[in-house]
N, C-alpha and C positions, 0 to 999 in steps of 0.2 A: 161212549167210548172211554171216558175218563175214570170210570169206576174200576178199570183194570189195574193190576199191579204195574208200577212204573219203576224202571231201573235206570240209573245213570252210570255209564261206563266210560272211564277215561282209559282208552285202549292205547297205551303209550309204547314207545320204542323200547324203553328200559324198564319201566314199571307200569302196571295196570292197577286201577283203583275202581271200586264199585261203591256207589252211594244209593241209599234207599230213603224215601220220604220219612221225615221225623226220626230217622235212626242214624243219619250221617254216614260216614265211611265205614263200610262193613268188610271190605277186602282191600288189601294193599300188598302186592307181591311183585317180584320181577316177572316181566313178560317173557317167560321161557318155559318150554315144555319138553318132557322126555317121552318119546314114543317107541314102542317095540316095533321094529320094522315088519316082521312076518305077519303079526296080528293087527297092527295099527292101533294097538291098545295104549291108552295113556298110562304111563308108569308113574310119572311125577310131574308136578306143576309148581312154579314159583321158586321159593327159596330152596326147597329140597332138590329141584331140578338143576338149579344154579350150582349147587354143591357137586353135581355129577359131571360138570363140564371138564373135558379132558381125562376123565377117569372111567369111561364106559367101554364095554366090549363093542364089537362091530355091529351087532344086531340091534343096538339101541341108538336112536337118533336124538340129539339134543338140538332143538330148533328154537330160533327166535322168530316168531310169526310176523312181527312188525319191523319194518325198516323205514326210517325217515317218516314215521307216522302213517304209512300206508302198508297194505298187505304185501308181504314178501313170499309167504307160503300159504296158499289158500286153505289147504286141508288142515294144516296146523292151526291157522287162525280160527277156523270153524270149530275145531276141537277145543281150543282155549276159550272161545266165547261161550260154547255150550257148558263148559265147566263153570265159568263165571255166573251164567244164568241159573244153573242148577244149584250152585252154592247160595245164590241170593233168594230164590223163591222156592227151592226144594225140588228134588229130582222128580217127585211124583205129583207135582202141582197140576190141578185139573185145567187151569186157564193159562194161556200163554201171555207173558208180560209185554208191555210196550218198552222198547229199549231206546234210550237216548244216548248217542255216541258223540265223542269229541273228534273232530277232523281238522286237518290243516285248512287255513283260510283259502289257499289256492289248491283246489283238488279237481282232477279231471273227472269227466262224466264216467269214464271207465273205472277209475279208482272208487268213485262213489258207488257205482252199481255193484262192484265186487264186495264192498263192505256191507252194503244193504243185504245182498244175497247171503253172505256168510252169517249175518245176524239172524235173518229169517230162517235159514236152514239149521240154525243152532237153537231155535225154540222161541224166537220173538214173534209176536203177532203183528207188530208194526215197528218201523225204525224211523227215528228222527235224528238228523245230523246238525250239529252246531259247531261253528268255527272255534278253534282253540282260543284265538285272541279274544273273541266275544265272551267266552266262558271265563277266561282268566281275568278279564276286566270286571265281570260280575263278582267273581270270587275274591277279588281284591278290594271290593267295596267302592269301586268308582261309580260316580253318578252319571252314567252314560245315557240316562233317559232325558237329560236336559240338552238344549241346543248350544252346547259348549264343546270345544275341542278337547278330547281326552286321548292320550296315546299310551298304548300298552306294548311292551316288548316281553314276550315269553320265550325264554331259552330253555327248551326241553332237551331230551336225550337225542332225538333225531332231527328236529327242525327248530328253527328260530322263527317265531311269528311276530311280525310288527304290524300294528294297525292303529289308525286314527278313527275314533268312534264319536258320534254325535247323534242326539235325538234317538237313542236306542237302536242305532244301526252302524255298520262299518262304512266309512267314507272312502278310505284308502287302506290297502293292506298289501303285505308281501310275506311270502313264506319261502325260506331258503333251507336247503338240506345241509346246512352247516350249523352245528350246535355242540352240545356237551360231548357227544361221542366223537366228534371231529377232533376235539382237544385230546382225547384219549389216543386216537390214531396218530396224532402228531407226536405225542410222547413216545409211543411205541416205535415210530419211524426214527425218532431222534436217537434212541438208545441203540437201535440196530446200526445206524449210520456212524454214530460217534464212537461207540464202544464195542461194536460187534456183538451186542447182547440182545437176545430175543426174550422179550417179556410178554406176559399174557394180559388179558383184559382186566383181571382183578388187580394186578400190580399197577397197571397204568392208572386205574381209578384211585388206588391208594395214594399214588404219587400226586395226582391232581388235587385230591382233597387235603392232604396233609402238608404239601410242600409248595405247590405251584402258586404263582402270583401273576397278575396281569401286568404289573409294573415292578421294577427293581425295588428291593427293600433293604434297609440297613441291617436289621437284626434278622439274619437268614435262618431258615429251618433246614435241616438236612435229613436224608433218609438213605438207608442201605437198600439198594435195588438188586433184587436177585432174579436170575433167569438162566438161560442156556447160552453158552458161547456159540456163536454162529459158525465158527470155523472148526472147532473141536467137538462140539456137541456136549461138552462137559458143563457141570454147574459152574456159575460165575456170579460174582457180585461186585458192584461198584457203589461208591458213596457220592451222592450229588447234593447240591445246595439249591436253594430257591432261585437265585439269580441265574443259575446255569440253564434254567428252563424257560426264562422269559422270552428269549429270541425264538426257540423252537415252536412255541404256541402263538407267537405274534401274528403270523399269516392268517390263522383261523380267526382270531379276534378282529383282525382288519376286515375280513370278509363279512363278519357279523355287523360291524360298524357301517360298512357300505350298504348292507341291506336295510339298516335303519335309516340311513340318509336318503335312500331311494324313496322311502315312504314320506319323509319330511319334505322332499323336493316336490312331491305331487300333492301335498296338502294345501287346500285353499288358504289364502292369506288370513282370512277371518279366524280360521281355526288354529293357524300357526301361532297367532298371538296368545291364544289361550294355553297352548302347550308350553310356550316360553314362561308364562305366568305360573302354571300348575306343575310343570315338570313332566318327565316321562316315568310312568309306572313300570317297574321291572318285576317279573315273576319267573317261575320255573326253577328247576334244580340247578341249571347251568349258571345262574347268577351268584351262586355261593362261592365261586372262584374268588380268591382273595384279591382285593383292589380292583375288581372288574368295574364296579360302578364309578370309581374314581377315574378310571381310564375313559369311560363313556362320557363323563362330564367334560374331561379335557378335549376329547375328540369331537364332541357335538356342540359344546358350548351351551348346553341346556341342563337345567337341574334334573337330577335323577332321584326318584323315590322308590324304595323297595317295598313290595307287598308285605303285609304283616305275616302272612304264611305262604311264602313264595312257592314252596314245593307242592302245596296242595291247592293253589289258586284255581286250577282248571276243574278239579273235582268238586270244590266248594261252589263254583259257578254252576256245575251240573246239578248239585243239590238244590240250588235256588230254582233252577229250571223245573225239576221234577216236583218240587213242593208248590210251585205256582204254574202248573202245566197248562191250565186253560188260558193263562195270560201269554205264555211264551210259545205254545205248540205250533202256531202258524209260522214261526220263524225257523222251525226245524225241518221244513220241507224245502231244501235248497234246490 
């Protein structure tokens, strides 16, 4: 079975990435697809589809096939996966590849079955599923094969995955649908409520990246926020500073902290002492928020370490899986 081509796919809420053995990451683009309604034909995928958001005629659908790391639109997910597989092995490949996918640590049997069927219908010969937290730990270089307590927190676009691993397995885990996109939504709601200003996803992401901080700071950054006036419908802009946005995003960060605490509270004492000594490994694009790790240290009282490549930790873990497939394959049948 293992002579077949193997593909690792991190099918994320915001971005999707594909890795091939010995080649590394060969695809990395937004998880978004443009489809022509009458023909169901794919018009655009990834960055080019993202540029079309809010600018298309009625006969074109712009769809995000994944929400909170699970399928939100089955047909679009299937089309997107087919595109990824074809881009990786070639449209006219004679053999179907084995597909290894990342999934939330807590996934229902229905969600699991839907993802497997979508991958099989998209051209996979077999499907293996690995928890995001396990992959992120591997991709961050954690020594999870030893009988020691290792904790990973991966804040992605749609979910925050927290897990304690030991002896090459997950001991305790939690998956919450509060993550990076939740911060964006909090920013959008703040401007609508405070300024009567309607802004889009792109603007909220820009605000989060360039201005937001998890804690107040002395030297603040500022940004001109442009959008549409909720009452008049006319263009409008306001100037905001970093500390203006600390309180609006605080409830989201508090929920993430609670999800991490819930895992720590269920961790066996023997492993808890290891976590206190080694700290919590942080990964995922969501941890790039300014001062977030400082907030976690204050809230949890445990050292925090950031992955060397936090944004790519999951796909790097997938790459290790597919390059050592005979060693790890048994764990992919959840």
